[in-house]
Every structure is written in structure tokens, then in C-alpha cells.
C-alpha positions as CSV (number, residue, x, y, z in Angstrom):
1,M,8.7,-8.2,0.7
2,T,6.0,-8.6,3.1
3,C,2.3,-7.5,2.9
4,Q,-0.2,-6.9,5.5
5,E,-4.0,-6.9,4.7
6,V,-5.9,-3.9,5.9
7,V,-10.0,-3.5,6.4
8,F,-11.2,-0.3,5.8
9,A,-15.3,1.2,5.4
10,S,-15.0,0.6,1.5
11,A,-12.6,-1.6,0.4
12,R,-9.8,-4.4,1.4
13,C,-6.4,-3.2,0.8
14,R,-3.0,-4.3,0.8
15,V,0.0,-3.0,1.6
16,D,3.3,-4.5,0.4
17,L,6.5,-3.5,2.2
18,E,10.4,-3.4,0.4
19,S,13.3,-2.7,1.9
20,T,15.1,-0.4,-0.5
21,P,18.9,-0.6,-1.1
22,A,20.9,0.0,2.4
23,H,22.5,4.0,0.4
24,S,18.9,5.3,0.3
25,Q,17.6,7.3,3.3
26,L,14.3,6.1,2.4
27,A,14.8,2.6,3.5
28,C,11.0,0.8,2.6
29,T,8.9,1.6,0.1
30,A,4.9,0.9,0.4
31,R,3.1,-0.4,-3.0
32,L,-0.6,-0.4,-2.4
33,A,-3.7,-2.3,-3.9
34,V,-7.0,-3.1,-3.5
35,V,-8.2,-6.3,-3.0
36,G,-11.1,-7.5,-5.2
37,D,-14.1,-9.7,-3.7
38,D,-12.3,-12.7,-5.8
39,G,-9.0,-11.9,-3.9
40,V,-7.1,-10.1,-6.5
41,P,-5.1,-7.3,-5.8
42,H,-5.6,-4.3,-8.0
43,P,-2.7,-2.0,-8.1
44,L,-3.8,1.8,-7.0
45,V,-2.5,4.2,-9.4
46,F,-2.5,8.1,-9.8
47,S,-4.5,9.5,-13.1
48,D,-1.3,9.3,-14.8
49,G,-0.9,5.8,-14.5
50,S,1.9,5.7,-12.0
51,R,1.7,3.6,-9.2
52,V,1.0,4.3,-5.8
53,E,4.0,4.1,-3.9
54,I,5.0,5.7,-0.3
55,Q,8.7,6.0,0.5
56,A,9.9,6.4,4.5
57,A,12.9,5.9,6.6
58,T,11.4,2.9,8.2
59,E,9.0,0.1,7.5
60,S,6.8,1.2,10.3
61,L,6.4,4.8,8.8
62,A,5.7,3.5,5.6
63,F,2.8,1.1,7.1
64,N,1.7,4.0,8.9
65,T,1.5,6.6,6.1
66,A,0.1,4.2,3.8
67,I,-2.9,3.5,6.4
68,A,-3.1,7.3,6.4
69,F,-3.5,7.1,3.0
70,L,-5.8,4.4,2.5
71,G,-8.3,5.7,5.1
72,N,-8.4,9.0,3.7
73,H,-9.4,7.3,0.5
74,F,-11.7,4.6,1.6
75,G,-13.0,5.7,5.0
76,P,-12.1,4.6,8.4
77,L,-9.6,1.4,9.5
78,S,-12.0,-1.2,10.0
79,E,-10.0,-4.1,10.7
80,H,-6.1,-5.2,10.4
81,A,-5.7,-9.0,9.4
82,P,-2.9,-10.5,11.7
83,G,0.5,-11.9,9.6
84,G,0.4,-11.3,6.1
85,V,1.1,-13.2,2.7
86,Q,5.0,-13.7,2.9
87,Q,5.1,-15.2,-0.3
88,I,3.4,-12.4,-2.7
89,A,6.4,-12.4,-6.0
90,N,3.9,-14.7,-8.2
91,W,0.7,-13.0,-7.2
92,H,-1.1,-12.0,-10.1
93,F,-2.8,-8.2,-10.2
94,G,-6.2,-7.1,-11.6
95,S,-6.5,-4.1,-13.1
96,P,-5.3,-0.8,-11.5
97,V,-7.4,1.2,-9.6
98,V,-7.0,5.2,-9.9
99,V,-6.9,7.7,-6.9
100,S,-5.9,11.1,-6.4
101,P,-2.8,12.1,-4.6
102,I,-4.0,13.6,-1.1
103,R,-0.7,15.8,-0.2
104,Q,2.7,15.8,-1.3
105,H,5.1,16.0,1.3
106,A,8.9,14.2,1.7
107,L,9.0,11.7,4.6
108,G,12.2,11.6,7.1
């Protein structure tokens, strides 16, 4: 699993990218979080409590779709932090942030 931090007009966000099993057509899942002022990530969830996840055929498509989703919620892209956090398994998450779905569609 890798992650990238991206800054939008009204929020600093984190996109965690994880490969899915090889037998799946959707090879990558992106999980989204807002990073608080204290550096603690707060997972994005829908009103039903389910975690916001974007599944796509490639890591690049999952990341780009995540950026579009986050931009719809938090305004224009401000900056992209180079690199990312490689060791995130031990990170602790803060309370969830509820967002609404933008649109439902399958990614290929």
C-alpha cells in the first residue's frame, strides 16, 4: 500500500492506494481521507457509514478518479506532495468525515 497527500482549496487529503487480488478486473482500490491540522487522517465515509473507496483497473485511474472526486468536494487542486508515505499500516485514523456521492459509474 502506498499513499499520496494532495492539497485542495479547502482541505489536505490523503489517497491510499492498494492493489487488489490478481483475479479481479479492478486491480487497485483508492481509500480517501482528510488530513486534520494535527496530521491525523480522517477517513471519508458516505452518510450510511460506508468508507469512500474507488476501484479501478489501474493505480493511475484509481488515483485520477480520486483526485476528481476530492476536487468536487474540496475545490480546485492546490498542490501535490511529492513522494508519499510508504509505511502507513500503523497509522491511526481520526473520526470519519461524511461526504455525499458525486455520481455512480463503473470504472474500466
